[in-house]
Biotite code that builds the C-alpha atoms (Angstrom):
import biotite.structure as struc

atoms = struc.array([
    struc.Atom([-24.492, -229.666, 45.192], chain_id="A", res_id=1, res_name="MET", atom_name="CA", element="C"),
    struc.Atom([-22.586, -226.653, 43.792], chain_id="A", res_id=2, res_name="ASP", atom_name="CA", element="C"),
    struc.Atom([-19.117, -226.541, 45.364], chain_id="A", res_id=3, res_name="GLN", atom_name="CA", element="C"),
    struc.Atom([-17.799, -223.504, 43.463], chain_id="A", res_id=4, res_name="THR", atom_name="CA", element="C"),
    struc.Atom([-16.679, -220.509, 45.582], chain_id="A", res_id=5, res_name="PRO", atom_name="CA", element="C"),
    struc.Atom([-19.405, -217.990, 46.416], chain_id="A", res_id=6, res_name="ALA", atom_name="CA", element="C"),
    struc.Atom([-17.111, -215.066, 45.572], chain_id="A", res_id=7, res_name="GLY", atom_name="CA", element="C"),
    struc.Atom([-13.561, -214.015, 44.827], chain_id="A", res_id=8, res_name="ARG", atom_name="CA", element="C"),
    struc.Atom([-10.918, -213.616, 47.538], chain_id="A", res_id=9, res_name="HIS", atom_name="CA", element="C"),
    struc.Atom([-7.474, -212.076, 47.010], chain_id="A", res_id=10, res_name="LEU", atom_name="CA", element="C"),
    struc.Atom([-4.125, -213.415, 48.235], chain_id="A", res_id=11, res_name="VAL", atom_name="CA", element="C"),
    struc.Atom([-1.077, -211.140, 47.948], chain_id="A", res_id=12, res_name="TYR", atom_name="CA", element="C"),
    struc.Atom([2.446, -212.557, 47.577], chain_id="A", res_id=13, res_name="GLN", atom_name="CA", element="C"),
    struc.Atom([5.870, -211.002, 47.237], chain_id="A", res_id=14, res_name="THR", atom_name="CA", element="C"),
    struc.Atom([8.567, -212.994, 45.378], chain_id="A", res_id=15, res_name="SER", atom_name="CA", element="C"),
    struc.Atom([8.783, -216.763, 44.851], chain_id="A", res_id=16, res_name="LEU", atom_name="CA", element="C"),
    struc.Atom([9.679, -219.785, 46.961], chain_id="A", res_id=17, res_name="MET", atom_name="CA", element="C"),
    struc.Atom([12.130, -220.852, 44.254], chain_id="A", res_id=18, res_name="SER", atom_name="CA", element="C"),
    struc.Atom([13.983, -217.523, 44.663], chain_id="A", res_id=19, res_name="ALA", atom_name="CA", element="C"),
    struc.Atom([14.302, -218.152, 48.397], chain_id="A", res_id=20, res_name="LEU", atom_name="CA", element="C"),
    struc.Atom([15.684, -221.628, 47.694], chain_id="A", res_id=21, res_name="LEU", atom_name="CA", element="C"),
    struc.Atom([18.299, -220.052, 45.411], chain_id="A", res_id=22, res_name="ASP", atom_name="CA", element="C"),
    struc.Atom([19.550, -217.782, 48.210], chain_id="A", res_id=23, res_name="GLY", atom_name="CA", element="C"),
    struc.Atom([17.684, -214.583, 47.340], chain_id="A", res_id=24, res_name="ILE", atom_name="CA", element="C"),
    struc.Atom([17.251, -213.457, 50.948], chain_id="A", res_id=25, res_name="TYR", atom_name="CA", element="C"),
    struc.Atom([16.914, -209.688, 50.479], chain_id="A", res_id=26, res_name="ASP", atom_name="CA", element="C"),
    struc.Atom([13.660, -208.200, 49.240], chain_id="A", res_id=27, res_name="GLY", atom_name="CA", element="C"),
    struc.Atom([12.247, -204.714, 48.794], chain_id="A", res_id=28, res_name="ASP", atom_name="CA", element="C"),
    struc.Atom([8.793, -205.128, 50.408], chain_id="A", res_id=29, res_name="THR", atom_name="CA", element="C"),
    struc.Atom([8.166, -203.710, 53.892], chain_id="A", res_id=30, res_name="THR", atom_name="CA", element="C"),
    struc.Atom([6.015, -205.123, 56.664], chain_id="A", res_id=31, res_name="VAL", atom_name="CA", element="C"),
    struc.Atom([3.867, -201.984, 56.354], chain_id="A", res_id=32, res_name="ALA", atom_name="CA", element="C"),
    struc.Atom([3.159, -202.864, 52.715], chain_id="A", res_id=33, res_name="THR", atom_name="CA", element="C"),
    struc.Atom([2.229, -206.423, 53.659], chain_id="A", res_id=34, res_name="LEU", atom_name="CA", element="C"),
    struc.Atom([-0.275, -205.159, 56.228], chain_id="A", res_id=35, res_name="LEU", atom_name="CA", element="C"),
    struc.Atom([-1.929, -203.008, 53.553], chain_id="A", res_id=36, res_name="GLU", atom_name="CA", element="C"),
    struc.Atom([-2.835, -206.279, 51.813], chain_id="A", res_id=37, res_name="HIS", atom_name="CA", element="C"),
    struc.Atom([-4.142, -208.324, 54.734], chain_id="A", res_id=38, res_name="GLY", atom_name="CA", element="C"),
    struc.Atom([-4.292, -209.212, 58.404], chain_id="A", res_id=39, res_name="ASP", atom_name="CA", element="C"),
    struc.Atom([-3.052, -212.815, 58.087], chain_id="A", res_id=40, res_name="PHE", atom_name="CA", element="C"),
    struc.Atom([0.052, -214.285, 56.532], chain_id="A", res_id=41, res_name="GLY", atom_name="CA", element="C"),
    struc.Atom([3.503, -215.775, 56.786], chain_id="A", res_id=42, res_name="LEU", atom_name="CA", element="C"),
    struc.Atom([6.973, -215.520, 55.301], chain_id="A", res_id=43, res_name="GLY", atom_name="CA", element="C"),
    struc.Atom([10.456, -214.559, 56.433], chain_id="A", res_id=44, res_name="THR", atom_name="CA", element="C"),
    struc.Atom([12.626, -211.465, 56.848], chain_id="A", res_id=45, res_name="PHE", atom_name="CA", element="C"),
    struc.Atom([15.664, -210.192, 54.964], chain_id="A", res_id=46, res_name="ASN", atom_name="CA", element="C"),
    struc.Atom([18.791, -212.288, 55.556], chain_id="A", res_id=47, res_name="ALA", atom_name="CA", element="C"),
    struc.Atom([16.431, -215.062, 56.761], chain_id="A", res_id=48, res_name="LEU", atom_name="CA", element="C"),
    struc.Atom([16.457, -213.262, 60.109], chain_id="A", res_id=49, res_name="ASP", atom_name="CA", element="C"),
    struc.Atom([13.517, -215.153, 61.614], chain_id="A", res_id=50, res_name="GLY", atom_name="CA", element="C"),
    struc.Atom([10.214, -216.670, 60.551], chain_id="A", res_id=51, res_name="GLU", atom_name="CA", element="C"),
    struc.Atom([7.252, -214.348, 59.975], chain_id="A", res_id=52, res_name="MET", atom_name="CA", element="C"),
    struc.Atom([3.656, -214.789, 61.110], chain_id="A", res_id=53, res_name="LEU", atom_name="CA", element="C"),
    struc.Atom([0.897, -212.202, 60.707], chain_id="A", res_id=54, res_name="ILE", atom_name="CA", element="C"),
    struc.Atom([-2.151, -212.697, 62.925], chain_id="A", res_id=55, res_name="LEU", atom_name="CA", element="C"),
    struc.Atom([-5.020, -210.259, 63.470], chain_id="A", res_id=56, res_name="ASP", atom_name="CA", element="C"),
    struc.Atom([-3.070, -207.530, 61.706], chain_id="A", res_id=57, res_name="GLY", atom_name="CA", element="C"),
    struc.Atom([0.096, -207.858, 63.816], chain_id="A", res_id=58, res_name="VAL", atom_name="CA", element="C"),
    struc.Atom([3.370, -209.061, 62.277], chain_id="A", res_id=59, res_name="CYS", atom_name="CA", element="C"),
    struc.Atom([5.612, -211.217, 64.484], chain_id="A", res_id=60, res_name="TYR", atom_name="CA", element="C"),
    struc.Atom([9.254, -212.232, 64.080], chain_id="A", res_id=61, res_name="ARG", atom_name="CA", element="C"),
    struc.Atom([10.149, -215.720, 65.391], chain_id="A", res_id=62, res_name="MET", atom_name="CA", element="C"),
    struc.Atom([13.871, -216.265, 65.848], chain_id="A", res_id=63, res_name="ARG", atom_name="CA", element="C"),
    struc.Atom([15.979, -219.429, 65.813], chain_id="A", res_id=64, res_name="ALA", atom_name="CA", element="C"),
    struc.Atom([15.791, -219.774, 69.621], chain_id="A", res_id=65, res_name="ASP", atom_name="CA", element="C"),
    struc.Atom([11.968, -219.873, 69.488], chain_id="A", res_id=66, res_name="GLY", atom_name="CA", element="C"),
    struc.Atom([11.420, -216.396, 70.918], chain_id="A", res_id=67, res_name="THR", atom_name="CA", element="C"),
    struc.Atom([8.889, -213.991, 69.387], chain_id="A", res_id=68, res_name="VAL", atom_name="CA", element="C"),
    struc.Atom([8.871, -210.196, 69.060], chain_id="A", res_id=69, res_name="THR", atom_name="CA", element="C"),
    struc.Atom([6.680, -207.781, 67.059], chain_id="A", res_id=70, res_name="PRO", atom_name="CA", element="C"),
    struc.Atom([8.224, -206.752, 63.737], chain_id="A", res_id=71, res_name="ALA", atom_name="CA", element="C"),
    struc.Atom([8.789, -203.128, 62.802], chain_id="A", res_id=72, res_name="ALA", atom_name="CA", element="C"),
    struc.Atom([6.825, -201.483, 59.994], chain_id="A", res_id=73, res_name="ALA", atom_name="CA", element="C"),
    struc.Atom([9.989, -200.828, 57.973], chain_id="A", res_id=74, res_name="ASP", atom_name="CA", element="C"),
    struc.Atom([11.395, -204.365, 58.299], chain_id="A", res_id=75, res_name="ASP", atom_name="CA", element="C"),
    struc.Atom([11.908, -205.939, 54.862], chain_id="A", res_id=76, res_name="LEU", atom_name="CA", element="C"),
    struc.Atom([10.934, -209.352, 53.520], chain_id="A", res_id=77, res_name="THR", atom_name="CA", element="C"),
    struc.Atom([12.242, -211.468, 50.617], chain_id="A", res_id=78, res_name="PRO", atom_name="CA", element="C"),
    struc.Atom([9.139, -213.702, 50.620], chain_id="A", res_id=79, res_name="PHE", atom_name="CA", element="C"),
    struc.Atom([5.688, -213.438, 52.190], chain_id="A", res_id=80, res_name="ALA", atom_name="CA", element="C"),
    struc.Atom([2.051, -214.387, 51.546], chain_id="A", res_id=81, res_name="VAL", atom_name="CA", element="C"),
    struc.Atom([-0.809, -212.309, 52.989], chain_id="A", res_id=82, res_name="VAL", atom_name="CA", element="C"),
    struc.Atom([-4.621, -212.162, 52.862], chain_id="A", res_id=83, res_name="THR", atom_name="CA", element="C"),
    struc.Atom([-7.625, -210.801, 54.728], chain_id="A", res_id=84, res_name="GLU", atom_name="CA", element="C"),
    struc.Atom([-8.669, -213.810, 56.767], chain_id="A", res_id=85, res_name="PHE", atom_name="CA", element="C"),
    struc.Atom([-12.405, -214.387, 56.257], chain_id="A", res_id=86, res_name="VAL", atom_name="CA", element="C"),
    struc.Atom([-13.199, -218.002, 57.180], chain_id="A", res_id=87, res_name="PRO", atom_name="CA", element="C"),
    struc.Atom([-15.857, -219.766, 55.162], chain_id="A", res_id=88, res_name="SER", atom_name="CA", element="C"),
    struc.Atom([-15.599, -223.050, 57.075], chain_id="A", res_id=89, res_name="VAL", atom_name="CA", element="C"),
    struc.Atom([-14.908, -223.926, 60.712], chain_id="A", res_id=90, res_name="SER", atom_name="CA", element="C"),
    struc.Atom([-14.159, -227.444, 61.949], chain_id="A", res_id=91, res_name="ILE", atom_name="CA", element="C"),
    struc.Atom([-14.459, -228.183, 65.659], chain_id="A", res_id=92, res_name="ARG", atom_name="CA", element="C"),
    struc.Atom([-11.929, -230.725, 66.984], chain_id="A", res_id=93, res_name="VAL", atom_name="CA", element="C"),
    struc.Atom([-12.961, -232.246, 70.320], chain_id="A", res_id=94, res_name="ASP", atom_name="CA", element="C"),
    struc.Atom([-10.490, -235.113, 70.584], chain_id="A", res_id=95, res_name="GLU", atom_name="CA", element="C"),
    struc.Atom([-6.704, -235.439, 70.161], chain_id="A", res_id=96, res_name="PRO", atom_name="CA", element="C"),
    struc.Atom([-5.426, -235.599, 66.573], chain_id="A", res_id=97, res_name="ILE", atom_name="CA", element="C"),
    struc.Atom([-2.034, -235.633, 64.861], chain_id="A", res_id=98, res_name="THR", atom_name="CA", element="C"),
    struc.Atom([-0.830, -233.183, 62.240], chain_id="A", res_id=99, res_name="ARG", atom_name="CA", element="C"),
    struc.Atom([-1.565, -235.749, 59.506], chain_id="A", res_id=100, res_name="ASP", atom_name="CA", element="C"),
    struc.Atom([-5.112, -236.194, 60.821], chain_id="A", res_id=101, res_name="GLU", atom_name="CA", element="C"),
    struc.Atom([-5.609, -232.421, 60.883], chain_id="A", res_id=102, res_name="ALA", atom_name="CA", element="C"),
    struc.Atom([-4.412, -232.216, 57.266], chain_id="A", res_id=103, res_name="VAL", atom_name="CA", element="C"),
    struc.Atom([-6.879, -234.997, 56.320], chain_id="A", res_id=104, res_name="ALA", atom_name="CA", element="C"),
    struc.Atom([-9.746, -233.024, 57.929], chain_id="A", res_id=105, res_name="LEU", atom_name="CA", element="C"),
    struc.Atom([-8.766, -229.922, 55.984], chain_id="A", res_id=106, res_name="ILE", atom_name="CA", element="C"),
    struc.Atom([-8.479, -231.837, 52.714], chain_id="A", res_id=107, res_name="ASN", atom_name="CA", element="C"),
    struc.Atom([-11.906, -233.424, 53.228], chain_id="A", res_id=108, res_name="GLU", atom_name="CA", element="C"),
    struc.Atom([-13.454, -229.999, 53.768], chain_id="A", res_id=109, res_name="THR", atom_name="CA", element="C"),
    struc.Atom([-11.877, -228.093, 50.863], chain_id="A", res_id=110, res_name="MET", atom_name="CA", element="C"),
    struc.Atom([-14.154, -227.300, 47.948], chain_id="A", res_id=111, res_name="GLN", atom_name="CA", element="C"),
    struc.Atom([-11.357, -228.089, 45.498], chain_id="A", res_id=112, res_name="SER", atom_name="CA", element="C"),
    struc.Atom([-7.627, -228.804, 45.585], chain_id="A", res_id=113, res_name="SER", atom_name="CA", element="C"),
    struc.Atom([-7.195, -226.239, 42.795], chain_id="A", res_id=114, res_name="ASN", atom_name="CA", element="C"),
    struc.Atom([-7.584, -223.174, 45.025], chain_id="A", res_id=115, res_name="TYR", atom_name="CA", element="C"),
    struc.Atom([-5.267, -221.687, 47.630], chain_id="A", res_id=116, res_name="LEU", atom_name="CA", element="C"),
    struc.Atom([-6.448, -221.823, 51.250], chain_id="A", res_id=117, res_name="TYR", atom_name="CA", element="C"),
    struc.Atom([-5.480, -219.850, 54.336], chain_id="A", res_id=118, res_name="ALA", atom_name="CA", element="C"),
    struc.Atom([-5.790, -222.073, 57.419], chain_id="A", res_id=119, res_name="VAL", atom_name="CA", element="C"),
    struc.Atom([-5.846, -221.131, 61.100], chain_id="A", res_id=120, res_name="ARG", atom_name="CA", element="C"),
    struc.Atom([-5.847, -223.859, 63.760], chain_id="A", res_id=121, res_name="LEU", atom_name="CA", element="C"),
    struc.Atom([-6.505, -222.432, 67.235], chain_id="A", res_id=122, res_name="THR", atom_name="CA", element="C"),
    struc.Atom([-6.435, -224.705, 70.248], chain_id="A", res_id=123, res_name="GLY", atom_name="CA", element="C"),
    struc.Atom([-4.641, -226.594, 72.990], chain_id="A", res_id=124, res_name="GLU", atom_name="CA", element="C"),
    struc.Atom([-1.591, -228.516, 71.812], chain_id="A", res_id=125, res_name="PHE", atom_name="CA", element="C"),
    struc.Atom([0.041, -231.462, 73.543], chain_id="A", res_id=126, res_name="ASP", atom_name="CA", element="C"),
    struc.Atom([3.311, -230.497, 71.833], chain_id="A", res_id=127, res_name="TRP", atom_name="CA", element="C"),
    struc.Atom([4.572, -228.556, 68.815], chain_id="A", res_id=128, res_name="VAL", atom_name="CA", element="C"),
    struc.Atom([7.929, -229.084, 67.071], chain_id="A", res_id=129, res_name="ARG", atom_name="CA", element="C"),
    struc.Atom([9.342, -226.044, 65.251], chain_id="A", res_id=130, res_name="VAL", atom_name="CA", element="C"),
    struc.Atom([12.483, -224.608, 63.738], chain_id="A", res_id=131, res_name="ARG", atom_name="CA", element="C"),
    struc.Atom([13.632, -221.190, 62.582], chain_id="A", res_id=132, res_name="ALA", atom_name="CA", element="C"),
    struc.Atom([16.725, -220.651, 60.479], chain_id="A", res_id=133, res_name="VAL", atom_name="CA", element="C"),
    struc.Atom([19.619, -218.544, 61.773], chain_id="A", res_id=134, res_name="GLU", atom_name="CA", element="C"),
    struc.Atom([20.261, -215.103, 60.287], chain_id="A", res_id=135, res_name="ARG", atom_name="CA", element="C"),
    struc.Atom([22.475, -215.444, 57.203], chain_id="A", res_id=136, res_name="GLN", atom_name="CA", element="C"),
    struc.Atom([25.501, -213.406, 56.223], chain_id="A", res_id=137, res_name="GLU", atom_name="CA", element="C"),
    struc.Atom([26.617, -212.558, 52.678], chain_id="A", res_id=138, res_name="LYS", atom_name="CA", element="C"),
    struc.Atom([27.554, -214.200, 50.414], chain_id="A", res_id=139, res_name="PRO", atom_name="CA", element="C"),
    struc.Atom([24.284, -216.075, 50.936], chain_id="A", res_id=140, res_name="TYR", atom_name="CA", element="C"),
    struc.Atom([24.188, -219.840, 50.530], chain_id="A", res_id=141, res_name="ARG", atom_name="CA", element="C"),
    struc.Atom([21.201, -221.655, 48.939], chain_id="A", res_id=142, res_name="PRO", atom_name="CA", element="C"),
    struc.Atom([18.519, -222.406, 51.505], chain_id="A", res_id=143, res_name="MET", atom_name="CA", element="C"),
    struc.Atom([19.139, -226.141, 51.731], chain_id="A", res_id=144, res_name="ASN", atom_name="CA", element="C"),
    struc.Atom([22.737, -225.363, 52.703], chain_id="A", res_id=145, res_name="GLU", atom_name="CA", element="C"),
    struc.Atom([21.697, -222.574, 55.075], chain_id="A", res_id=146, res_name="ALA", atom_name="CA", element="C"),
    struc.Atom([19.352, -224.844, 57.066], chain_id="A", res_id=147, res_name="ILE", atom_name="CA", element="C"),
    struc.Atom([21.778, -227.764, 57.221], chain_id="A", res_id=148, res_name="ARG", atom_name="CA", element="C"),
    struc.Atom([22.388, -228.715, 60.852], chain_id="A", res_id=149, res_name="GLY", atom_name="CA", element="C"),
    struc.Atom([19.772, -226.317, 62.201], chain_id="A", res_id=150, res_name="GLU", atom_name="CA", element="C"),
    struc.Atom([18.265, -227.113, 65.585], chain_id="A", res_id=151, res_name="LYS", atom_name="CA", element="C"),
    struc.Atom([14.637, -227.892, 66.262], chain_id="A", res_id=152, res_name="THR", atom_name="CA", element="C"),
    struc.Atom([12.662, -226.872, 69.340], chain_id="A", res_id=153, res_name="ILE", atom_name="CA", element="C"),
    struc.Atom([9.756, -228.750, 70.897], chain_id="A", res_id=154, res_name="GLU", atom_name="CA", element="C"),
    struc.Atom([7.239, -226.836, 72.990], chain_id="A", res_id=155, res_name="PHE", atom_name="CA", element="C"),
    struc.Atom([5.262, -228.827, 75.540], chain_id="A", res_id=156, res_name="GLY", atom_name="CA", element="C"),
    struc.Atom([1.575, -228.427, 76.292], chain_id="A", res_id=157, res_name="ARG", atom_name="CA", element="C"),
    struc.Atom([0.421, -224.957, 75.335], chain_id="A", res_id=158, res_name="SER", atom_name="CA", element="C"),
    struc.Atom([-2.427, -222.949, 73.879], chain_id="A", res_id=159, res_name="ALA", atom_name="CA", element="C"),
    struc.Atom([-1.683, -221.291, 70.578], chain_id="A", res_id=160, res_name="GLY", atom_name="CA", element="C"),
    struc.Atom([-2.223, -221.006, 66.836], chain_id="A", res_id=161, res_name="VAL", atom_name="CA", element="C"),
    struc.Atom([-0.881, -222.962, 63.866], chain_id="A", res_id=162, res_name="VAL", atom_name="CA", element="C"),
    struc.Atom([-1.460, -220.802, 60.799], chain_id="A", res_id=163, res_name="ALA", atom_name="CA", element="C"),
    struc.Atom([-0.488, -220.659, 57.157], chain_id="A", res_id=164, res_name="GLY", atom_name="CA", element="C"),
    struc.Atom([-1.459, -221.676, 53.646], chain_id="A", res_id=165, res_name="PHE", atom_name="CA", element="C"),
    struc.Atom([-2.266, -224.760, 51.616], chain_id="A", res_id=166, res_name="ARG", atom_name="CA", element="C"),
    struc.Atom([-1.004, -224.254, 48.064], chain_id="A", res_id=167, res_name="THR", atom_name="CA", element="C"),
    struc.Atom([-2.057, -226.377, 45.045], chain_id="A", res_id=168, res_name="PRO", atom_name="CA", element="C"),
    struc.Atom([0.515, -228.720, 43.533], chain_id="A", res_id=169, res_name="LEU", atom_name="CA", element="C"),
    struc.Atom([0.696, -226.601, 40.387], chain_id="A", res_id=170, res_name="TYR", atom_name="CA", element="C"),
    struc.Atom([2.077, -223.785, 42.564], chain_id="A", res_id=171, res_name="GLY", atom_name="CA", element="C"),
    struc.Atom([5.440, -225.565, 42.817], chain_id="A", res_id=172, res_name="GLN", atom_name="CA", element="C"),
    struc.Atom([8.152, -222.922, 42.948], chain_id="A", res_id=173, res_name="GLY", atom_name="CA", element="C"),
    struc.Atom([5.674, -220.051, 43.352], chain_id="A", res_id=174, res_name="ILE", atom_name="CA", element="C"),
    struc.Atom([4.766, -221.171, 46.863], chain_id="A", res_id=175, res_name="GLY", atom_name="CA", element="C"),
    struc.Atom([5.064, -224.333, 48.959], chain_id="A", res_id=176, res_name="VAL", atom_name="CA", element="C"),
    struc.Atom([2.744, -227.074, 47.604], chain_id="A", res_id=177, res_name="PRO", atom_name="CA", element="C"),
    struc.Atom([0.764, -228.644, 50.414], chain_id="A", res_id=178, res_name="GLY", atom_name="CA", element="C"),
    struc.Atom([0.828, -227.095, 53.860], chain_id="A", res_id=179, res_name="GLY", atom_name="CA", element="C"),
    struc.Atom([3.210, -224.327, 54.958], chain_id="A", res_id=180, res_name="HIS", atom_name="CA", element="C"),
    struc.Atom([2.420, -223.295, 58.546], chain_id="A", res_id=181, res_name="VAL", atom_name="CA", element="C"),
    struc.Atom([3.952, -221.449, 61.486], chain_id="A", res_id=182, res_name="HIS", atom_name="CA", element="C"),
    struc.Atom([3.120, -221.647, 65.212], chain_id="A", res_id=183, res_name="TYR", atom_name="CA", element="C"),
    struc.Atom([2.783, -218.973, 67.897], chain_id="A", res_id=184, res_name="ILE", atom_name="CA", element="C"),
    struc.Atom([1.652, -219.507, 71.475], chain_id="A", res_id=185, res_name="ASP", atom_name="CA", element="C"),
    struc.Atom([-1.285, -217.608, 72.969], chain_id="A", res_id=186, res_name="ALA", atom_name="CA", element="C"),
    struc.Atom([1.047, -215.237, 74.836], chain_id="A", res_id=187, res_name="ALA", atom_name="CA", element="C"),
    struc.Atom([2.931, -214.412, 71.605], chain_id="A", res_id=188, res_name="HIS", atom_name="CA", element="C"),
    struc.Atom([6.248, -215.305, 73.236], chain_id="A", res_id=189, res_name="ARG", atom_name="CA", element="C"),
    struc.Atom([7.279, -218.521, 71.478], chain_id="A", res_id=190, res_name="HIS", atom_name="CA", element="C"),
    struc.Atom([6.926, -219.933, 67.967], chain_id="A", res_id=191, res_name="GLY", atom_name="CA", element="C"),
    struc.Atom([8.510, -220.978, 64.692], chain_id="A", res_id=192, res_name="GLY", atom_name="CA", element="C"),
    struc.Atom([8.130, -222.883, 61.444], chain_id="A", res_id=193, res_name="HIS", atom_name="CA", element="C"),
    struc.Atom([6.022, -225.972, 62.186], chain_id="A", res_id=194, res_name="VAL", atom_name="CA", element="C"),
    struc.Atom([7.522, -229.400, 61.599], chain_id="A", res_id=195, res_name="LEU", atom_name="CA", element="C"),
    struc.Atom([4.945, -231.453, 63.518], chain_id="A", res_id=196, res_name="ASP", atom_name="CA", element="C"),
    struc.Atom([2.376, -231.203, 66.306], chain_id="A", res_id=197, res_name="PHE", atom_name="CA", element="C"),
    struc.Atom([-0.244, -233.044, 68.347], chain_id="A", res_id=198, res_name="ALA", atom_name="CA", element="C"),
    struc.Atom([-3.532, -231.196, 68.904], chain_id="A", res_id=199, res_name="LEU", atom_name="CA", element="C"),
    struc.Atom([-5.655, -231.939, 71.965], chain_id="A", res_id=200, res_name="LEU", atom_name="CA", element="C"),
    struc.Atom([-8.679, -229.839, 70.965], chain_id="A", res_id=201, res_name="SER", atom_name="CA", element="C"),
    struc.Atom([-9.482, -226.705, 69.040], chain_id="A", res_id=202, res_name="GLY", atom_name="CA", element="C"),
    struc.Atom([-10.964, -225.149, 65.917], chain_id="A", res_id=203, res_name="THR", atom_name="CA", element="C"),
    struc.Atom([-9.743, -225.199, 62.327], chain_id="A", res_id=204, res_name="ILE", atom_name="CA", element="C"),
    struc.Atom([-10.846, -222.146, 60.316], chain_id="A", res_id=205, res_name="ASP", atom_name="CA", element="C"),
    struc.Atom([-10.425, -222.166, 56.533], chain_id="A", res_id=206, res_name="ILE", atom_name="CA", element="C"),
    struc.Atom([-10.420, -219.173, 54.154], chain_id="A", res_id=207, res_name="CYS", atom_name="CA", element="C"),
    struc.Atom([-10.433, -219.812, 50.405], chain_id="A", res_id=208, res_name="ILE", atom_name="CA", element="C"),
    struc.Atom([-8.227, -217.816, 48.043], chain_id="A", res_id=209, res_name="GLY", atom_name="CA", element="C"),
    struc.Atom([-9.279, -217.533, 44.404], chain_id="A", res_id=210, res_name="THR", atom_name="CA", element="C"),
    struc.Atom([-7.043, -214.683, 43.169], chain_id="A", res_id=211, res_name="ASP", atom_name="CA", element="C"),
    struc.Atom([-3.264, -214.398, 43.514], chain_id="A", res_id=212, res_name="LEU", atom_name="CA", element="C"),
    struc.Atom([-1.572, -210.994, 43.233], chain_id="A", res_id=213, res_name="HIS", atom_name="CA", element="C"),
    struc.Atom([2.130, -211.747, 42.769], chain_id="A", res_id=214, res_name="LEU", atom_name="CA", element="C"),
    struc.Atom([4.776, -209.020, 42.932], chain_id="A", res_id=215, res_name="GLU", atom_name="CA", element="C"),
    struc.Atom([8.356, -209.853, 41.910], chain_id="A", res_id=216, res_name="LEU", atom_name="CA", element="C"),
    struc.Atom([11.370, -208.044, 43.401], chain_id="A", res_id=217, res_name="PRO", atom_name="CA", element="C"),
    struc.Atom([13.045, -205.367, 41.289], chain_id="A", res_id=218, res_name="LEU", atom_name="CA", element="C"),
    struc.Atom([16.550, -206.410, 42.306], chain_id="A", res_id=219, res_name="THR", atom_name="CA", element="C"),
    struc.Atom([19.611, -207.628, 40.423], chain_id="A", res_id=220, res_name="ALA", atom_name="CA", element="C"),
    struc.Atom([19.738, -210.715, 42.632], chain_id="A", res_id=221, res_name="GLU", atom_name="CA", element="C"),
    struc.Atom([16.230, -211.772, 41.629], chain_id="A", res_id=222, res_name="PHE", atom_name="CA", element="C"),
    struc.Atom([16.901, -210.986, 37.969], chain_id="A", res_id=223, res_name="LYS", atom_name="CA", element="C"),
    struc.Atom([19.846, -213.409, 37.946], chain_id="A", res_id=224, res_name="ASN", atom_name="CA", element="C"),
    struc.Atom([18.377, -216.143, 40.178], chain_id="A", res_id=225, res_name="ALA", atom_name="CA", element="C"),
    struc.Atom([18.010, -219.778, 39.075], chain_id="A", res_id=226, res_name="GLU", atom_name="CA", element="C"),
    struc.Atom([14.260, -220.223, 39.525], chain_id="A", res_id=227, res_name="LEU", atom_name="CA", element="C"),
    struc.Atom([13.646, -223.594, 37.854], chain_id="A", res_id=228, res_name="SER", atom_name="CA", element="C"),
    struc.Atom([16.292, -226.126, 38.933], chain_id="A", res_id=229, res_name="PRO", atom_name="CA", element="C"),
    struc.Atom([15.725, -229.750, 37.941], chain_id="A", res_id=230, res_name="ASP", atom_name="CA", element="C"),
    struc.Atom([15.367, -230.785, 41.605], chain_id="A", res_id=231, res_name="ASP", atom_name="CA", element="C"),
    struc.Atom([12.955, -228.010, 42.604], chain_id="A", res_id=232, res_name="LEU", atom_name="CA", element="C"),
    struc.Atom([10.392, -230.353, 44.182], chain_id="A", res_id=233, res_name="ALA", atom_name="CA", element="C"),
    struc.Atom([13.056, -232.083, 46.272], chain_id="A", res_id=234, res_name="ALA", atom_name="CA", element="C"),
    struc.Atom([14.486, -228.753, 47.412], chain_id="A", res_id=235, res_name="GLN", atom_name="CA", element="C"),
    struc.Atom([11.082, -227.480, 48.530], chain_id="A", res_id=236, res_name="VAL", atom_name="CA", element="C"),
    struc.Atom([10.363, -230.693, 50.429], chain_id="A", res_id=237, res_name="ASP", atom_name="CA", element="C"),
    struc.Atom([13.718, -230.652, 52.186], chain_id="A", res_id=238, res_name="GLN", atom_name="CA", element="C"),
    struc.Atom([13.465, -226.968, 53.119], chain_id="A", res_id=239, res_name="ALA", atom_name="CA", element="C"),
    struc.Atom([9.870, -226.857, 54.309], chain_id="A", res_id=240, res_name="GLU", atom_name="CA", element="C"),
    struc.Atom([8.569, -230.281, 55.256], chain_id="A", res_id=241, res_name="ASN", atom_name="CA", element="C"),
    struc.Atom([11.422, -231.915, 57.135], chain_id="A", res_id=242, res_name="ARG", atom_name="CA", element="C"),
    struc.Atom([10.244, -233.345, 60.461], chain_id="A", res_id=243, res_name="ARG", atom_name="CA", element="C"),
])
């Protein structure tokens, strides 16, 4: 059976994950520009002032205390990934599963591990563990220093959405290899960067990305950043996948 994509699908990205790791927390791309490129995405805001999640064309800011507010059109981002969410596959989940089991379902369904996938998991959660980094002040520290000692928050049973991207391993430094997802509850009041969760039931929608449009910041900070440290993989894992 032919498992090649039926057509092309664009993913837009501003800056690099490796720049964020190096402490490049100020970008020149607005939320309004992001929304010109898609209705679904994630990232952060300048000065690491909250986690970003874009759902159904609305951009949300999730702060370190777990609260959520809509972002303004002129808010700036140092890193974000956006696409028009057009699911090609839906997986119904009718029994409780862990995050690892959800990842296994997604991996089994993907046409190839060589493409980028936008993933949206909508359902009832038994619990979700999140974090969001505190706003940083200049001079900025590298991310793995900035998140040191940060607090995590665990939400109890709630309806909501876990959403984000699965990036191929060769995307190391461009994005976050493996899964990078954020959570927001159905009332759009609470959320953050997902560390772990337990799903009771729901639906996993998957949208394939075949084309990546990458725009790099035109700033002195980006020009002088260290984008390929020897421990890049370890830095990404510590910053994004700590549970």
